[in-house]
C-alpha positions, 0 to 999 in steps of 0.5 A: 465595482469601478465606474469603468465597468458600469459603462456601456456603449450603444447607439443613441436615438431620439429618446436621448435628444435632450441629453445629446444636446446637454453634452454638446453644450457643456463640452463646447460651452455654448451659452443661452446668451450666445444662442439668443444673440443669433436668434435662437429661442428656448429649446429651439437648438434641441429641436434643430438637432433632432434630424441628427439623431434621426438621420445620423449614426450616433453612438455613446457611452452610457452610465446607467441611463445617462449619456456621458460620451458621444460621437455622431456620423452624418451620411454625406457625399463629397466630390473628389476629382469629379467622383462622388464619394460617400463620406462620414462626417464626424461631429458631436464629439464629446465626453463629460470631464469626470469620465475622461482619460478612460479610453472612451473616445478611442473606442467610440471613434473605432466604432464610428469608423468600423460602421463607416467601413460597413456602409461604404463611407471610405473617407471621413471629414471633421472640423477639429477642436484639436488638430494634434488629437485627431492627427493621433487618430489618423486624420490630417489637414486637407483644406484651409480657410482664408479670412480677408479684410478689404477697405471700401477704397480697395474694392475692385472697379466695375467690370462689364459682364453679360449676366445679371444679379438677383437678390434672393432669400438664403432659403431660396431653391436658386441658392441650392441649385447654384451651389449644386452646379458649383459643387459638381465641378469642384474638387473637395466640395460637399454635395449638400443634402437637407441635413448638410444645408441645415447644419450649414446655416445653423450658427448664422444670424437670421439676417443673412442674404444671398445674391445670385449671378445668372449668365446670359442663358439664365443659368446660375453661375455663382452667388455671394452669401452675406449680411451687412452690419455696422457698415461692414459687408460680411461675406459668409461664402462666395462661389463662382464657376467662371471669371465672369461670375466672379466679376459680376459678384464683385460688381455687386459688392462694390456697389455697396461702396457708399453704405460700408467701410469695409468687406470682411469675408472667407474663401476656401481655396488656396488662392489668396484674393490679394493678387486679383485686386488692383490695390493688393495691400489687403489683410489676409489670414490663412488657417487650417480648416477641415481634416479628413482620413481615409477609412478604408484604403482598398475601397477608396482607391477602387474609386479614385481617378489617377491620371492616365499614363502610357504604362501601368504603374506599381508601388509596394509600401508599408502603411501605418494606421493608428486605429484601424487594423485593415489599413495596417501592413504592406500593400501594393498599389497598382495603377493601370495606364487608364488610371484605374487603381487597386490596392492589395495586401502584399506578402513581401516586405517593403522599406517604403513607408507612409501613414494613413494621415499622409496618404489622405492629404496626398491623395486629396491634393492638399500636399504634393508627394514631392513636398511630403517626401522632402519633409520625411512624411513619405519614405521611398525612392525618388523614382516613386515620388516622380510616379506619384507626382505624375499620377495624382491630379494637381488641385487642392480641396475646396470645402466651405461647410461646417458640421 
């Protein structure tokens, strides 16, 4: 009997926790030394992953009792243009090398996406270990991360603000409250449940600190999450819901002038930091960050807020999805004057073409219809491009999580 015939696909549970962890560590080459450097004790990483198998949808291929290939889907929520979507966060993807090239992961991904559809998770996010691989499976880039480095003499000068800063432990409820206020009004941001917060901090050293900016009314309008080591102020993330909060947080960072040589950090917007600084000659590096894919176009569009117009709008197109039959074929998108959309299967043929990857990055606002049409990712008339440009909000996603 061939090895392929012995393999079975099934759901993984808590009894497979140690195997789940072993496979993750092998595939991603996580060593004991690396774990100890960020403060993990022996077997602590295994216990940290137990909520995954309790709360997530984990599927694997088994060779007898041995777990040899796996995917996990976290039940998460993400904000898309002021609407809350149920999102399947794909993670824990891996196969032992001796079992590769048998189509195992292809079937696991299909299984995961089919379950997402059943559970009303009409969109899926992931952090890619290989962008080309996930593009072939229907995911596309939807967010960037900008890494910046600012020398101490380039720090912004103090600006007068009406609020104040308070340093708190990173696990403080005020940190969660601040993030929730920010996420609810930020396109692309995740609404973090306990599992998401646990994953957010999983790989950080234990000397992280938080500084929260409170406005005159005592409401938290932003925070900076940071650590200081070897005269470097490391920023994990900085969020703010208005310019005053941003200024207040930079006042706090600049107050460390005598303690540090430079600031190194990340930002997750499409706005480079340099333009905001008096000395704009700083080092910034932009790189693709998260990918997403629409799991079920009909579900996704039913909730999607298009911009209102004076008349109803319509577009019939051929949609291609490399994995999911329910996203393949000819569809008609109808948008009411009020901005309510629906997608239905069409009987007629269409010369207009788009794939699920392009549809995802377009509807999430990462790339505009005009640009996607220009580079050949959308095949349609100029009139249709104009309609899509008018119908889709102009805002790129902010996504600072990792799982």
